[in-house]
C-alpha positions, 0 to 999 in steps of 0.5 A: 897448274897446267903449263899452258894456263901458267904460260898464258897467265904469265903473259897477261900479267904485267911484270910490275905486278907483285903477282908476276914475281910470285908466278916467276917462282913457279917450278916445273914438276914432272910426274908419271901417271898411268905410264904417262909423263905429265908436267905441271907448274907448282907455284911456291907461295903462301895462302895469302899470295895464292889468294892474290893470284886467284883474284888476278887470274879471275880477271886476266885468265880464267883457266888459270884461276880454275887451276889456282882455286882447285889447288886452294880447295884442300886448304879451305877444308882445314 
């Protein structure tokens, strides 16, 4: 997930929601692409938890929902 989308989604998500706990398990991942360091946030969760995040993000922060949906796309092809 884009770090900006992650931060904004986390800010909109109440800390009493189960989705908040899932988000807090995010891990910063640094990758070099075309000699450029890019930071992303990997959310370590199962597919059911990711679906819950997607539903919540669709209400609270659409850019985060788009990131989550993109991450789920390869799983839907299986």
